[in-house]
C-alpha positions, 0 to 999 in steps of 0.5 A: 500500500502507498498510504502515508498518514503523514499527509493527514496527521492532525486533521479533523478525523484524527482529532475525533478519533483521539478524543474518543480514544482518550474517553475510552481509556479513561472509562477503562481506568475507572476499574483498577484492574490492568488492561491491554491496549491493542492497535491493529494499524499503529503507524509510526508513532508520531508525525512531523507537521513541519515536514515537506510532506505535511506542508503539502496538505496542511490538513492539521490546520483544519484539525488540531490547530483549530482545537488548540486555538478554540475558546474554553475547551471542556475537560476531555479536550484539555486532557487531549491537548495536554497529551499532544503538548506533553508528547511534543515537549518530550520529543523536542526536549523543550519545556514548552514546545510548540506544535511540531509533532502530532502523536498517533494513537500508540503514543497517546494511549501510552501516555495514559497507561498505568504501570500494570497496563500493556500495549500490543501494536501491529504495523505492516509497512516496513518503514512505519514499523521500524520507526514505531519500534524505535519509538518504543525501544526498551519499553517493557509495557509495549510490544511491537509486531511487524504484521497484518493487524487483522492477523494480530487479532487472531494471534493476541486475543484474548490478552492475559489481562482479560480486559482490553481495548482494541483499536482497528484503524486501517487506511481504507485503501483497499475496497474490501476493507469494510468487508474484511473488518466485518469478517474479522470481528466475529472471529475476534469476539469469539476469542475475546467477547468482553473486549471493547473494540473501536473501529474508525472509518471514513465517511464518504459514501452512504451506501458503503456505510449502510452495507457495513452497518447491516453486516455488523448488525447481522453478525455482532451480538454485543452492544454497538455504539456509533459516533459520527461527525461530518464537516461537509454535506454529502459530497460524493467521493469526498472525505465528509467526516468520520465515525467510530463503531464501539463494540462493548462500550465501557460504562459512562463512555456514551455520556462523555461522547454525547457531551463532547460532540457538539463542542467538537463539531462547532470547533471543527465544522466549516461554516456549520456544514455537516452534522454529528450524532451518537447512538446505539446501533443495537 
């Protein structure tokens, strides 16, 4: 695959995904028992927003930069911004670093983990995998694997902690990506039925999503919570927004997301286009 997340790092979809990720981890941390975080398509760990590639698109200007400059961010957004700034401080070795790097899901999740929690991250692209491995070198709470994340679900489930969050976030370059997710989830849930699964997806064509939802409803018996946010109307073949399916949503997660979505949409939408919703699919 030729997908490079660097072109999209820090955009509105990353903001939505990572705010939801933090809310999910916060909900898991309500209980003192350790958990395992599994990232099926982990990427390289962080992205240089000042690089030539990121400068070509500057998608972060419509995402993280908007949130940084927004007025009166609520507590969950302040926590998200703290993660971003903290990681920038660590990477630049400066106490008050500006926005130079945007952290991917593994670094955000790692910043929230407790001493007993564990992370398993899969990345198939060789360069991304090597960068990810370097970023976590010597970290005994993190295991990095050079492999297809969907195969990783078969290999690493159930985790020994018997509590876990699995983030499934493929690039959606292949047209059969939705079908592969729908086929893999029942197998994963058979191995780890009580785990929390977060499946991120782009919102481009309604027909594709309708088929995806129907497949999920037909083959998944667990509760499924849907989060969607769009910043454009229904434009064909265009990234209008993004969503997250959460299987087995943890206690109070739905309340956190329903509170934050209006603020996020107001901060990220363009001329108040698009919409947002959060509801129980089944």
